[in-house]
DSSP file (Angstrom, degrees, kcal/mol; ACC not computed):
  #  RESIDUE AA STRUCTURE BP1 BP2  ACC     N-H-->O    O-->H-N    N-H-->O    O-->H-N    TCO  KAPPA ALPHA  PHI   PSI    X-CA   Y-CA   Z-CA
    1    1 A X              0   0    0      0, 0.0     2,-0.8     0, 0.0     3,-0.2   0.000 360.0 360.0 360.0  78.0   13.7  108.6 -156.7
    2    2 A X        +     0   0    0      1,-0.2     3,-0.2     3,-0.0     0, 0.0  -0.696 360.0 144.3-109.5  82.8   10.7  106.6 -155.8
    3    3 A X        +     0   0    0     -2,-0.8     2,-1.3     1,-0.2    -1,-0.2   0.864  63.7  59.7 -83.2 -38.9    8.5  106.9 -158.8
    4    4 A X        +     0   0    0     -3,-0.2    -1,-0.2     4,-0.1     2,-0.1  -0.612  68.4 168.4 -95.0  74.2    7.0  103.4 -158.6
    5    5 A X    >>  -     0   0    0     -2,-1.3     4,-2.5    -3,-0.2     3,-0.5  -0.382  50.9-104.0 -76.0 164.6    5.4  103.1 -155.3
    6    6 A X  H 3> S+     0   0    0      1,-0.2     4,-2.5     2,-0.2     5,-0.1   0.857 122.4  55.3 -61.1 -29.6    3.1  100.1 -154.6
    7    7 A X  H 3> S+     0   0    0      2,-0.2     4,-1.0     1,-0.2    -1,-0.2   0.836 107.9  47.7 -72.4 -29.5    0.1  102.3 -155.0
    8    8 A X  H X> S+     0   0    0     -3,-0.5     4,-2.4     2,-0.2     3,-0.6   0.933 113.3  48.0 -70.5 -51.4    1.2  103.5 -158.5
    9    9 A X  H 3X S+     0   0    0     -4,-2.5     4,-2.0     1,-0.3    -2,-0.2   0.924 110.5  51.9 -56.9 -44.9    1.9   99.9 -159.6
   10   10 A X  H 3< S+     0   0    0     -4,-2.5     4,-0.4    -5,-0.2    -1,-0.3   0.756 113.3  45.4 -67.7 -23.2   -1.4   98.8 -158.3
   11   11 A X  H <X S+     0   0    0     -4,-1.0     4,-0.5    -3,-0.6    -1,-0.2   0.783 115.3  44.8 -83.8 -32.8   -3.2  101.5 -160.2
   12   12 A X  H  X S+     0   0    0     -4,-2.4     4,-2.4     1,-0.1     5,-0.2   0.746  95.3  75.6 -83.8 -23.5   -1.3  101.1 -163.5
   13   13 A X  H  X S+     0   0    0     -4,-2.0     4,-2.3    -5,-0.2     5,-0.2   0.884  96.4  46.5 -58.8 -45.8   -1.5   97.3 -163.7
   14   14 A X  H  > S+     0   0    0     -4,-0.4     4,-2.5     1,-0.2    -1,-0.2   0.889 112.1  51.3 -62.0 -37.4   -5.2   97.0 -164.7
   15   15 A X  H  X S+     0   0    0     -4,-0.5     4,-2.2     1,-0.2    -2,-0.2   0.924 110.7  50.0 -68.6 -40.3   -4.7   99.8 -167.3
   16   16 A X  H  X S+     0   0    0     -4,-2.4     4,-1.9     2,-0.2    -2,-0.2   0.909 112.7  45.0 -61.6 -44.2   -1.7   97.8 -168.7
   17   17 A X  H  X S+     0   0    0     -4,-2.3     4,-2.2     2,-0.2    -1,-0.2   0.873 112.6  51.3 -72.4 -33.8   -3.5   94.5 -169.0
   18   18 A X  H  X S+     0   0    0     -4,-2.5     4,-2.0     2,-0.2    -2,-0.2   0.891 109.6  51.6 -62.2 -39.5   -6.6   96.2 -170.6
   19   19 A X  H  X S+     0   0    0     -4,-2.2     4,-2.2    -5,-0.2    -2,-0.2   0.916 109.2  49.3 -62.5 -47.1   -4.3   97.9 -173.1
   20   20 A X  H  X S+     0   0    0     -4,-1.9     4,-1.9     1,-0.2     5,-0.2   0.898 111.5  48.8 -64.1 -41.2   -2.8   94.6 -174.0
   21   21 A X  H  X S+     0   0    0     -4,-2.2     4,-1.8     2,-0.2    -1,-0.2   0.844 111.2  50.2 -67.9 -28.4   -6.2   93.0 -174.4
   22   22 A X  H  X S+     0   0    0     -4,-2.0     4,-2.6     2,-0.2    -2,-0.2   0.868 109.1  52.2 -71.2 -35.6   -7.4   95.9 -176.6
   23   23 A X  H  X S+     0   0    0     -4,-2.2     4,-1.8     2,-0.2    -2,-0.2   0.840 110.2  48.3 -65.5 -37.0   -4.2   95.5 -178.7
   24   24 A X  H  X S+     0   0    0     -4,-1.9     4,-2.2     2,-0.2     5,-0.2   0.885 111.5  49.9 -74.5 -39.6   -4.9   91.8 -179.2
   25   25 A X  H  X S+     0   0    0     -4,-1.8     4,-1.8    -5,-0.2    -2,-0.2   0.945 112.8  45.4 -61.5 -46.7   -8.5   92.5 -180.1
   26   26 A X  H  X S+     0   0    0     -4,-2.6     4,-2.0     2,-0.2    -2,-0.2   0.856 112.2  53.4 -63.8 -35.4   -7.6   95.2 -182.7
   27   27 A X  H  < S+     0   0    0     -4,-1.8     4,-0.4     1,-0.2    -2,-0.2   0.948 112.7  43.3 -69.2 -46.4   -4.8   92.9 -184.1
   28   28 A X  H >< S+     0   0    0     -4,-2.2     3,-0.6     1,-0.2    -1,-0.2   0.829 110.5  56.8 -68.2 -30.7   -7.3   90.0 -184.6
   29   29 A X  H 3< S+     0   0    0     -4,-1.8    -1,-0.2     1,-0.2    -2,-0.2   0.927 116.1  34.4 -64.0 -42.6  -10.0   92.3 -186.0
   30   30 A X  T 3< S+     0   0    0     -4,-2.0     2,-0.7    -5,-0.1    -1,-0.2   0.215  86.9 116.6-106.8  17.8   -7.7   93.6 -188.8
   31   31 A X    X   -     0   0    0     -3,-0.6     3,-0.6    -4,-0.4     2,-0.3  -0.767  59.3-141.1 -83.8 117.0   -5.7   90.3 -189.5
   32   32 A X  T 3  S+     0   0    0     -2,-0.7    -2,-0.1     1,-0.2    -3,-0.0  -0.559  71.3   9.3 -77.3 137.3   -6.5   89.3 -193.0
   33   33 A X  T 3  S+     0   0    0     -2,-0.3     2,-0.3     1,-0.2    -1,-0.2   0.771  81.3 138.0  75.8  28.6   -6.9   85.5 -193.8
   34   34 A X    <   -     0   0    0     -3,-0.6    -1,-0.2    -6,-0.1     5,-0.0  -0.794  55.1-101.0-106.8 156.3   -6.9   83.9 -190.5
   35   35 A X     >  -     0   0    0     -2,-0.3     4,-2.0     1,-0.1     5,-0.1  -0.128  24.4-112.1 -71.8 167.0   -9.4   81.1 -189.7
   36   36 A X  H  > S+     0   0    0      1,-0.2     4,-2.4     2,-0.2     5,-0.1   0.838 118.5  54.0 -62.3 -34.7  -12.7   81.3 -187.7
   37   37 A X  H  > S+     0   0    0      2,-0.2     4,-2.5     1,-0.2    -1,-0.2   0.880 109.2  46.1 -68.5 -45.2  -11.2   79.3 -184.9
   38   38 A X  H  > S+     0   0    0      2,-0.2     4,-2.1     1,-0.2    -2,-0.2   0.847 111.8  52.6 -71.7 -31.4   -8.2   81.6 -184.5
   39   39 A X  H  X S+     0   0    0     -4,-2.0     4,-2.6     2,-0.2    -2,-0.2   0.933 110.5  47.3 -58.6 -52.2  -10.4   84.7 -184.6
   40   40 A X  H  X S+     0   0    0     -4,-2.4     4,-2.8     1,-0.2    -2,-0.2   0.923 113.5  47.8 -57.2 -46.8  -12.6   83.2 -181.9
   41   41 A X  H  X S+     0   0    0     -4,-2.5     4,-2.0     1,-0.2    -2,-0.2   0.915 110.9  51.8 -65.6 -38.9   -9.5   82.3 -179.8
   42   42 A X  H  X S+     0   0    0     -4,-2.1     4,-2.4     1,-0.2    -2,-0.2   0.927 112.2  44.8 -63.3 -48.3   -8.0   85.8 -180.3
   43   43 A X  H  X S+     0   0    0     -4,-2.6     4,-2.5     1,-0.2    -1,-0.2   0.865 111.6  54.6 -59.2 -39.5  -11.3   87.5 -179.2
   44   44 A X  H  X S+     0   0    0     -4,-2.8     4,-1.9    -5,-0.2    -2,-0.2   0.887 110.5  44.6 -59.9 -41.2  -11.5   85.1 -176.3
   45   45 A X  H  X S+     0   0    0     -4,-2.0     4,-2.2     2,-0.2    -2,-0.2   0.927 113.0  51.6 -70.3 -44.3   -7.9   86.0 -175.1
   46   46 A X  H  X S+     0   0    0     -4,-2.4     4,-1.9     1,-0.2    -2,-0.2   0.927 112.6  45.4 -53.8 -50.2   -8.6   89.7 -175.6
   47   47 A X  H  X S+     0   0    0     -4,-2.5     4,-2.6     1,-0.2    -1,-0.2   0.838 110.4  53.4 -61.4 -36.6  -11.9   89.5 -173.5
   48   48 A X  H  X S+     0   0    0     -4,-1.9     4,-2.2    -5,-0.2    -1,-0.2   0.888 109.4  48.7 -72.4 -35.6  -10.2   87.5 -170.8
   49   49 A X  H  X S+     0   0    0     -4,-2.2     4,-1.7     2,-0.2    -2,-0.2   0.884 113.7  46.7 -65.5 -38.5   -7.4   90.2 -170.5
   50   50 A X  H  X S+     0   0    0     -4,-1.9     4,-2.4     2,-0.2    -2,-0.2   0.925 113.7  48.6 -75.0 -45.4  -10.0   93.0 -170.3
   51   51 A X  H  X S+     0   0    0     -4,-2.6     4,-1.9     1,-0.2    -2,-0.2   0.898 110.2  50.2 -59.2 -40.7  -12.0   91.0 -167.8
   52   52 A X  H  X S+     0   0    0     -4,-2.2     4,-1.8     2,-0.2    -1,-0.2   0.869 109.2  52.5 -68.1 -36.3   -9.1   90.3 -165.6
   53   53 A X  H  X S+     0   0    0     -4,-1.7     4,-2.2     1,-0.2    -2,-0.2   0.916 107.8  51.9 -63.8 -41.8   -8.1   94.0 -165.7
   54   54 A X  H  < S+     0   0    0     -4,-2.4     4,-0.5     1,-0.2    -2,-0.2   0.882 108.6  50.7 -65.1 -35.7  -11.6   94.9 -164.6
   55   55 A X  H >< S+     0   0    0     -4,-1.9     3,-0.7     1,-0.2    -1,-0.2   0.883 111.0  48.2 -67.3 -35.5  -11.3   92.4 -161.7
   56   56 A X  H 3< S+     0   0    0     -4,-1.8    -2,-0.2     1,-0.2    -1,-0.2   0.826 104.6  60.9 -73.6 -32.3   -7.9   93.9 -160.6
   57   57 A X  T 3< S+     0   0    0     -4,-2.2    -1,-0.2    -5,-0.2    -2,-0.2   0.616  81.5 104.7 -78.6  -5.4   -9.3   97.4 -160.8
   58   58 A X  S <  S-     0   0    0     -3,-0.7     2,-0.1    -4,-0.5     3,-0.1  -0.356  83.8 -98.0 -65.8 149.2  -12.0   96.8 -158.1
   59   59 A X        -     0   0    0      1,-0.1     2,-0.2     2,-0.0    -1,-0.1  -0.385  40.8-106.2 -66.1 148.6  -11.4   98.2 -154.7
   60   60 A X    >   -     0   0    0      1,-0.1     3,-0.7    -2,-0.1    -1,-0.1  -0.506  17.1-145.1 -77.8 143.6   -9.9   96.0 -152.1
   61   61 A X  T 3  S+     0   0    0      1,-0.2    -1,-0.1    -2,-0.2    -2,-0.0   0.539  90.4  68.9 -88.4  -4.3  -12.2   94.8 -149.4
   62   62 A X  T 3   +     0   0    0      2,-0.1     2,-0.5     0, 0.0    -1,-0.2   0.362  69.0 110.5 -96.4   3.8   -9.5   94.7 -146.6
   63   63 A X  S <  S-     0   0    0     -3,-0.7     2,-0.0     1,-0.1    -4,-0.0  -0.728  74.1-120.7 -78.4 122.8   -9.2   98.5 -146.5
   64   64 A X        -     0   0    0     -2,-0.5     2,-0.3     1,-0.1    -2,-0.1  -0.316  17.7-137.5 -68.0 139.3  -10.6   99.7 -143.2
   65   65 A X        +     0   0    0     -2,-0.0    15,-1.1     2,-0.0     2,-0.3  -0.663  26.2 179.0 -90.0 152.5  -13.5  102.1 -143.2
   66   66 A X  E     -A   79   0A   0     -2,-0.3     2,-0.3    13,-0.2    13,-0.2  -0.984  14.8-151.6-155.0 155.7  -13.5  105.0 -140.7
   67   67 A X  E     -A   78   0A   0     11,-1.8    11,-2.6    -2,-0.3     2,-0.4  -0.961   4.9-150.5-131.3 147.3  -15.7  108.0 -139.9
   68   68 A X  E     -A   77   0A   0     -2,-0.3     2,-0.4     9,-0.2     9,-0.2  -0.983  13.9-175.0-119.6 128.3  -14.9  111.4 -138.4
   69   69 A X  E     -A   76   0A   0      7,-3.4     7,-3.5    -2,-0.4     2,-0.6  -0.961  17.5-140.3-124.4 145.1  -17.3  113.3 -136.3
   70   70 A X  E     +A   75   0A   0     -2,-0.4     2,-0.7     5,-0.2     5,-0.2  -0.893  18.4 178.7-102.3 115.0  -17.0  116.8 -134.9
   71   71 A X  E >   -A   74   0A   0      3,-2.7     3,-2.3    -2,-0.6     2,-0.3  -0.899  64.1 -57.7-120.4 102.8  -18.3  117.3 -131.4
   72   72 A X  T 3  S-     0   0    0     -2,-0.7     0, 0.0     1,-0.3     0, 0.0  -0.507 119.6 -19.6  65.1-128.9  -17.7  120.9 -130.3
   73   73 A X  T 3  S+     0   0    0     -2,-0.3     2,-0.3    -3,-0.1    -1,-0.3   0.349 124.3  85.7 -91.8   1.7  -14.1  121.6 -130.6
   74   74 A X  E <   -A   71   0A   0     -3,-2.3    -3,-2.7     2,-0.0     2,-0.4  -0.802  65.0-144.1-110.4 145.4  -13.1  117.8 -130.5
   75   75 A X  E     -A   70   0A   0     -2,-0.3     2,-0.5    -5,-0.2    -5,-0.2  -0.894  11.0-157.4-103.4 140.9  -12.9  115.4 -133.4
   76   76 A X  E     -A   69   0A   0     -7,-3.5    -7,-3.4    -2,-0.4     2,-0.4  -0.978   5.7-164.2-123.6 120.8  -13.9  111.7 -132.8
   77   77 A X  E     -A   68   0A   0     -2,-0.5     2,-0.5    -9,-0.2    -9,-0.2  -0.898   3.4-163.8-105.9 133.3  -12.5  109.2 -135.3
   78   78 A X  E     +A   67   0A   0    -11,-2.6   -11,-1.8    -2,-0.4     2,-0.4  -0.965   8.3 179.7-115.4 130.2  -14.1  105.7 -135.4
   79   79 A X  E     -A   66   0A   0     -2,-0.5   -13,-0.2   -13,-0.2     2,-0.1  -0.971  34.6-103.5-125.4 148.5  -12.5  102.7 -137.0
   80   80 A X        -     0   0    0    -15,-1.1     2,-0.2    -2,-0.4   -16,-0.0  -0.387  39.1-113.4 -63.9 138.1  -13.8   99.2 -137.2
   81   81 A X        -     0   0    0     -2,-0.1     2,-0.4     1,-0.1    -1,-0.1  -0.552  34.0-108.0 -66.8 135.8  -12.3   96.7 -134.8
   82   82 A X        -     0   0    0     -2,-0.2    -1,-0.1     1,-0.2     3,-0.1  -0.607  26.9-166.2 -69.8 125.2  -10.2   94.0 -136.5
   83   83 A X  S    S+     0   0    0     -2,-0.4     2,-0.5     1,-0.1    -1,-0.2   0.757  76.2  48.4 -77.9 -28.7  -12.1   90.7 -136.3
   84   84 A X        -     0   0    0      2,-0.0     2,-0.5     0, 0.0    -1,-0.1  -0.957  68.8-171.0-122.2 130.4   -9.0   88.7 -137.3
   85   85 A X        -     0   0    0     -2,-0.5    -2,-0.0     1,-0.1     0, 0.0  -0.970  16.6-164.1-122.0 135.8   -5.7   89.2 -135.7
   86   86 A X        +     0   0    0     -2,-0.5     2,-0.3     2,-0.0    -1,-0.1   0.552  67.5  95.0 -89.2 -10.4   -2.4   87.6 -136.9
   87   87 A X              0   0    0      1,-0.1    -2,-0.1     0, 0.0     0, 0.0  -0.635 360.0 360.0 -85.2 140.3   -0.7   88.3 -133.7
   88   88 A X              0   0    0     -2,-0.3    -1,-0.1     0, 0.0    -2,-0.0   0.409 360.0 360.0-111.7 360.0   -0.6   85.7 -131.0
């Protein structure tokens, strides 16, 4: 029962954080009798949560690109060579 694979967690995390930001924003919007400073702080926190979620939702830059070409009956796969190697 592996429902929460790393890919699923990586996909759900930005949605969860954005939802929390939206809930905070709506709560601040409909809260009666709070000061202007608290309203501003609440909207700032909600905006920061949503912006953080947007940053997490961007694709990672370390995923390799590859191309596949068909030449006759053969397939040719090209992958970029790794510039940095952790192995010594």
